[in-house]
N, C-alpha and C positions, 0 to 999 in steps of 0.2 A: 229185252232182258230185264228181269226184275230181281231185286235183292232184298233180303230181310236182315234184321238185326239179330245177332246171336243172343241178345238179352231180351228180345221181344219179337217173336215170329210174326206178329201182326203189324209190325213197323216195316212197311214195304215201300221201296223207292225204285226209281228207274236208274239206269247205268250212269247217266249224266250226274244226277244228284249224288250217287254213291262215290263217284270219282272226284267230283269237285269238293264235296264235304268231307270225304275220307272216313269220318267216324259218325255214327248215329249219336244223337244227344243222350241216349240212355247208356252210353259208354260201352256198347257192344261192338261187334265188327260185322261188316256187311258180308253176306254169303248169298250165292244164287238160290232162288226159290226152287229152281229145277236144274239138274245137271243132266244134259242129254248124252246119249251114247252115239258114238260114230259107228258107221256101218261096218259089217265084217268085210265087205268089198274094199273099203278103204285100207284096212290092215292087210288084206291079201295083196294089194297093189302098192303098198307104201314105198317099196323100193323105187318105184317109178316117179316119185314126187321129189322135187327140190325141197330144201329146208323152208324157203319162203312159201312154197305151195302147201306144205304141211301146216305151217303157222296160219295160213289163210283158212284152210279147211277147219282147223280146230277153233279159231276165233269166230268164224262165221257160224259154226254149229252152236257154240256157247252163247254168243251174243245175239244171234238171230238176225232179223231184218231191221234191228234198231239202227244199224249203220248200213248204208247201201253197199252193195258188192264192190262198186268201183272205188268208193271212199275207203272201204276196208282194205282193198288191194293196195291202194296208195299208202295207207298207214303201215301195212306190213312191209312193203318194199322199201320204204324209207327207214323203218326201225330195225328190221331183221335182215341186215345186209352184210353180215359177217358169219363165219362158220362156227359150228359146234362139233368138232371132230372127236370120235372115239379112237384113242390110241391104245391098241391091245398090247399088253406086256407079253402074254402068251395066250393059249386058247382057253384059259380059265378066268383071266382077270384083265381088266383094262380101265382106262380113265377117260371120262368125258371132260374134255378141255373146254372150259367156259370163259376163257380169258382172252379171246381174240377180238373183243370189241374195243372201243376208244379208250376206256379207263382200265382195261386189262382185268376185268372182274365180271362175274356172272350177272351182276346187277345192272350191267349195260342193257341187257335184254329188257328188263322191267322199266328202267329209267327212260330209254328211248321210246318204247311203246307208249308209256304214260305221257311223255311230252307230246307225242303226236296226237294222242287221244284228247288231252286237254286243249291243245291248239284247235282241234276239230270242234270241240264243244263251245269254245268261246269266240270262234271266228264270226266276225260281223257284230259282235257285242262290244259295247263300250265298258269293258270290265277288265280289271287287272287282278291276277291271281298271285297270292303269296304262298309259295311252297315252303312249309316248315318241316324240317326233316332232322332226325337224330341218326348218328352214324357211329358204329363201333370200328369203322375202318373203310370198307369198300363202298358202302352206300353213298357216302358223301362225294367221292370222286366220280362215281357213275352218274349221280344226279346232277352234279356240277357240269359234267360233259354233256349229258343228255339235254339239259335245259339252257345251256349257255347261249346267251344272245337271242333267246326266244321272245318274240314280241308279246307284251302283255303279261309276262310271267317273271317274277323275281323269286330267287331261292335263298333261304336262310338256313344254314347248316349248323347244327349243334354237335360238337364232338368232345369227348372227355380228354382233358389236358393230360399229356404224357402217356396216353394209353392207345395211341395209334402209331403206326410206323412213320418214320420221317418222310418217306415218299408218299404214303397215303395222305399225310397232313399237307404236303405241298400240293397234291392234286386238288384239294378242296379249299386251299387258302391263297392261291396265286392267280386265279382267273380274273377276278374283279368284275367290272360291268354289273350284270344282274345277279351275281353270286356273292353272298356275304357269309363269312364264317364266324361263329360264336364258340370260343374255347371255354368249355365249362369245367370248373375246378371240382370234378367229381367223377362218377362212373358213367358208363353208357346207360345204365338203368336210370340214373338221374336225368340224363338227356332225354330219354324216352318218356319219362314221367312228365317232364316240362312240356314236351310237345303235346302229349295227351291232354294235359291240363289247359294248355293254351286254346285248344279247340272247344273247350267247354266254358271259357271265360267270356262273359258278355261284353266287357270293354274291348277286348282284343278282336272278337268276332264282329263288333260294330265298326272298328277301324279297318280291319283287313278281311278280304275274301280268302280265308285260309284253306289250304289243302295240304296233304302230306304225301311225300314220295317214299315213306317207309312201307314195309310190307303189310302194314295195317290197311293200306289202300288196295282195293281189289284190282286196280289197274296194274299193280306190280305182279300180282299172282298169276293173272291170266297168261302173260307171255312167258313166265317161268315154267309153265307147263309144256310149252312148245318143244323145248330141247329134250324132254324125256321121249317124246315121239320120234324126234330126229335120231336119238341114240338107239332106240329100239330098231329103227330102220337099218342102222349100220351093223347091228349084231344079230339080226333075224336069221341070217344065213347059217349061224352056228347051230340052230335048232335046239337050243337049251333053255331051260327055265332061267329067268333073269332076276337077280337081286340088285337093287340100287342102294349104295351106301351114300348117305347125304350128310356131309359135315354141316352142323346146324347150330345157329345162335338164337335167332328169333323164330326159327322153324317155318319161315315162309317158303323156303325151297322144298322142304319135305311136304308141306301142305299142297304145293303146286303139283308135286309128283303124285300124291294121292288123288288130287283132282283129275289128273290125267288117267289114273287107274279107274276112277269112277266113270270116266268118259269111254271106257272100253279098252284102254291100253293094256295088253296082256303081260303085266308085270306081276310076278308072284309075291315078291316080298320087298320091304324097305327096311333099312337100318338107320335109326336116328343116332348119328355118331357125333360125339362132342368131347370137350375137354373136362377140366375139373368142375366146370359149371354144368353138372350132370342132373339137372332138375327133371328133365323129361325121361332119360334112361331110368332114373330112380322111380319115377311114376310107373313106367312100363313094367318094372319089376315088382312094385309093391301095391300099386293102385292108389297111392297117396301122393297128391300134388302139393309140394312145399316150395314155393319161390323163396330164394335166398339172395342176400347181397352177392353180386358177382365178384369173382376174384380174377386178378390179372394173370394171363398165360401168354405163351409164345404164339398161340393161335388166337390172336386178339379179337378177330371178327366173331368169335363164338363166346366171348366173355359177356354173357347175358344171364342174369339171375331170375328174370321174370319174363319169359318169352311171350310176346304178344299173341302169336298165332296158335298158342295152345288151345284157345277156345275154338278156333276153326278146326283143329284136328278133331276135337270132340264132336263138333257139329257135323262133320263128315260122317261120323259113325253114330249119330243120334245119342251121344253121350254114353255109348256102350263100351265100357272098358275092355271087355273080352273080345269084342269084334275088332277094336283098334289093335289090341295086342296080337291078334291073329295075323294081321298084315304088317305090323311094325314091331321090330325089336330094338333095344337100346344098346349102346356101347359107349364107353368113355376111356380116355387115356390121359395120363399125367404128362408133364413136360419132358421129363427125362426119357420116358418110353417113346414119346413122340419123336424126339431127336434120334433115337436109335432106329426107329422105323424109317425115318428119312434116309439115314445111312444105308439101311438094308435095301430100300428100293433102288438107290443109286448103285450099290454094289452088285445087285442081282440083275438089274435091267438097264443100268446107265441112264436112268430117268430121274430128273430133278423134280421132286414133288415139294410143294410148299407145306407148312406145318398143318394146315387144315386138311389138305388132300391126304397127307400121310395118315391122319387119324381115320379117314374114310377107308384107306387101303387096309389098315390094321383091322378094321371092323369086318371087312370082306373076308380076310384070312381067318379070322376067328369064327365067322359064320360057316365058312366052307369046311371047317373041321368036322362038323356034324351034318353038313349038306354038300358033299363033294360034287354032286351032279349039277350044281348051279353055276352059271356064268355070272361073275361079279363085275359091276361097273361102279367105280367110285368117282364122285364129282371133284374135279380140280377147279376150285371156285375162283381162284385168283392167281395171277402170274407170280411165281416165286420171287421175282425181283422186287416185288412190293414189300418183301420182308427180308431185305438184304442183310440187316444185322444178324438175324437168326440164321439165314442161309450160310453166311460167311463163318459163323461160329460153329455150325454143325458139319458142313461138308468141306472137304479139302479141295474141291474143284470150284472155280468161280461161277457164279450165276450171271449170265449175260443179261444186261439191262437193256430192254428195248428202247429204241431211239425216242419214241414219244413219251416214255417215262423219264428218260435221262434229261429231256428238254425242260422238265419242271424242277429238277434237282437244285439248280442254281438260282431259281427265282426267289424273290423275297416274300416271306410269309406275311399275310395281313389277316389278323383275327382280333376280335374283341374278347378280352378275358372277363368272364363273369363267374360269380359264385354259383353253387348248385341249387340255390333257393329259387323257387319259381318266380318270386317277386322281382328278382334281379333281371331275369329275362323279360318279364312282363313290362317292367319300367323302361328297359332299353327299347322295347318295341313301341311303347306308347310315346316315348320322347323323341325318337329318331325323325 
């Protein structure tokens, strides 16, 4: 598998370099030079495959012989060992639950796959890797769980002070060992900018072998494509055209879905669903891309004002706005409407959706007004218990907190508070 930089198509690297370096020096993002299609026979028989089988077929097709079949099977079996069920509300709409992994968020798929991939690449080498990652909520917990106690790998997580939920914060600040948390007095966009700048800083790259577990790393996107195939397998029996509604912040999840479509997955349409940080929906409506400072909402994982994967969305469509707009439409919702949708979902279906999933649901319902023949699937990207303050404020019924999440609630937070200036993080990294 070879990958190019979105800023320079002639800058081509292999998968190992793309994963371990995360970003090209020209500040682009890595993308596959070739996206292969799966056979029609695969989709004809997809119901006969387990989730792990599907993941293996997709990964092998995309990555090729770069990793041996036996090694790839081992990576998949260790990383993708929890389900991604579609729960249908009725015969027109359902949700793809992506919170059945260790940290109760969809990012478990990418974090665990990436941890396995990096371990594979550095096996037998006298090399330590430092994962530098920014989080708006769920990435930090998933990466912490996925890389916890992994030999040769340390993880440093940057998160915005006061802008993640209490339980999300505990997930990334209580593990210790090879996991360190930096509490940045700023926004997620500040955290993300610090991470990107660190990868281009000569002093830091001299001291550290830096890699990122954000969706800027191609190793995160590949496994996020797996569950779109798994979801299609589960709803294929309905015989309807399918639209996926993807709650989006950095837009890695949507990019992964479109990657799956490019590989042949027969999905007709995608909705980029978000909150008040509606940069991509605005672009899809006007053709003008205007990143803005992010604003805080109850769906905090989507509080991103400059989504990194926007360049990948364009790259998948050769920077053709009209082609992208054909496959993807935008939708956004404010907090008060989001709360009402959460109530509506529970009152109608007795289903508890988190604030991000509720926006995905509303996007489906809006789309189906003019496209009633579509079956809609919205992604429930994190367990609602991770947003307990919001859930208790909005719904009159209690949200059950899973045992593994409750276990971190009473642990002591350990984090280093730093300003949002890059130099503060740089100096901390150089002096530690």
